[in-house]
N, C-alpha and C positions, 0 to 999 in steps of 0.2 A: 737216728733211732726211730723206728716205726712201730706202732702198736700192731700186734698180730692181726687184729680184725681188719686193718687197712690193707694188709698184704695177702691175706688168706686167699682171696680169689685169684691172685696173680701167681701163686705157687703152682708148680708143675711137677709131675712125676719125673724123677731124675735130678731135681735140684739137690744140692748137698747141704746138709745141716751140720754146722760146726758149733761146739760149745766148749766153754772153759768154766768149770764149776768152782765154787768156793768150798771145796771138799778136799780132804786129805789125799784121797786117791788121785783126784784131778791134778792137784799140785805136784805130786810125785811124777806123773806122766809129763806134765809141762816142763818141769825142771830137767828130767832125763833127756827129753827130746828137744829141749831148747825151743819150745813152741808156745805160742799164745793159746793153742787149742789142746784140749785133752780128749776130745771125743769127736767122732764124725759118723754120720748116718745118711741115709737116702730118703728123700721125700717121696712118698707114694700117694697120689691123689686119685681117689675113687670118685669119678664124676657122677655116676649113677646114684650113689649114696650120699654124695656131697661131703665126703670125709677127706681130711688131710691127715695122713699118717706118717710116722717115722719108722723106717725099717732099720733096726740097730742090733748090735751085740752089746748086751748090758751085763756087767760083772755078776750081779746076784741072780740073774734070771736066764741069761743066754740070749739067743736070737729071738727078737719079739717085734711085733708091729703094735705101735701105740699111737693114739690120737695126739697130734702135736698140741692141741689145746690142753689136754691132760698133762702132758709133759711140762708145759709152761705154768700151769696153775695148781697142779696136784702132784708134784714130783715126789715128794717125800712127806709122809704123814700129813697130807692135805695142805702142804705148804708149796708155794711156787718154787721153781728151779732157782737156785742161788748161783748166778754167774752170767757170763756173756753168751749170747747166741747170735749167730749170723747164718744167713742163707746165701749160698753161692750157686753158680751154675757153670756148666761147660760153655766155652765161648763159641760153640758151634752146635747146630741142631743134629741130634741123633735120629736116624730113621726110627719110626715107631716100632717096627719089627725088632730092631736091635735093643731098644729100650725095654720092650716086652720081655726079651730074653734075659736082660739084667734083673728086672724085677721078679720074673718067674723063678730065676735061680735063688734069689734072696728069700722068696716065699717058700720055696722047697726046703730051705734050711731052717725054717721056723722051729723053735724049741731045741735046736742043737745047743750044747753047752758053751758057755764062755770059756776061753782058754786062759785061765789064771796062771798056769805054768808058763805060757808064752810071755807074759808080762815079766816074770822073773828071768826067763832066758834072755829077753831083750835087755833087761837091766844089766845082766852080767856081760853081754856083748858090748854094751855102751861103756860100762864102768871099767871092766877088766880086759876087754878085747879078746874074750874067749867064748867059745860055744858057737853053735850054728843053729840055723832055723830048722825046726823039725816039722815036717808036713804031717798034719793030722786033720781030723774032721771037726775040730773045735775052732772057734774064732775069737779074735779081739776085734774091736769095731773097725779099725782101718783095714784089716784083712777081709772082712765081709764086704766092705765097699770096694776094695781092689778086685776081689774075685767076681763080684756081681758085674762091675763095669767091664772086666775082661771078657765076660760073655757077650758084651756088646761091641767088643773090639777096641775098647779104650784101656790102654795099659798104663798104670801108674808105676813109676820107678821106685825100686827099693832103695833104702839108705843103709849101707853097711849090712845087708842081708836081713833087713826088717822094714816094715812100713808103719808109720805112725800118722796121725792126723796131719802133722806138719808136712809130710811129703805130698800128700794130696792137696793141701792148701797152697803150697808153693808151686805146684804144677802150672806151667804157663797157660794151660788150657782152662784153668779154673779162675772164674772172676766173681768178685764180691757183688751181691745184689742188695741185701737188706741186713740191717742190724735190728733184731727183734726185741721189743720191750716185753 
């Protein structure tokens, strides 16, 4: 486990942010997907401004860009995030042009709504083996990460017609870097 201040300078655009919160919604996702993780996002580092941001799809807000430091310390009602956070990375370097395409895609999607109905559809596919994925313009966190990285030519495989943080975490090209305090 490493304090954020010690790894901040080592974080790079394209690193993957995984979390598992001590919140009811997080627990439901973890149980349904049999995963340690309930959330995934992309690190975006703005070197000119000296900012480390998280590009994510968040249930109450939709797609947003939030400072990682705020996420860690002021997640809910001025309280720190309750749960585990790790940073991972692809085990190969993406060309800058490809990474720019991935991040640009994500930034173009800012303010798009979170797909609450997709969570229910995934639950029914897992629990009852019925239903199918509906393509729309709303996202859950893992769909945003999948679609952004697809723009860079990195394809994450679906599990039974859906993608969760677990499928991204278990991809052989993703390797653990840091567990953040």
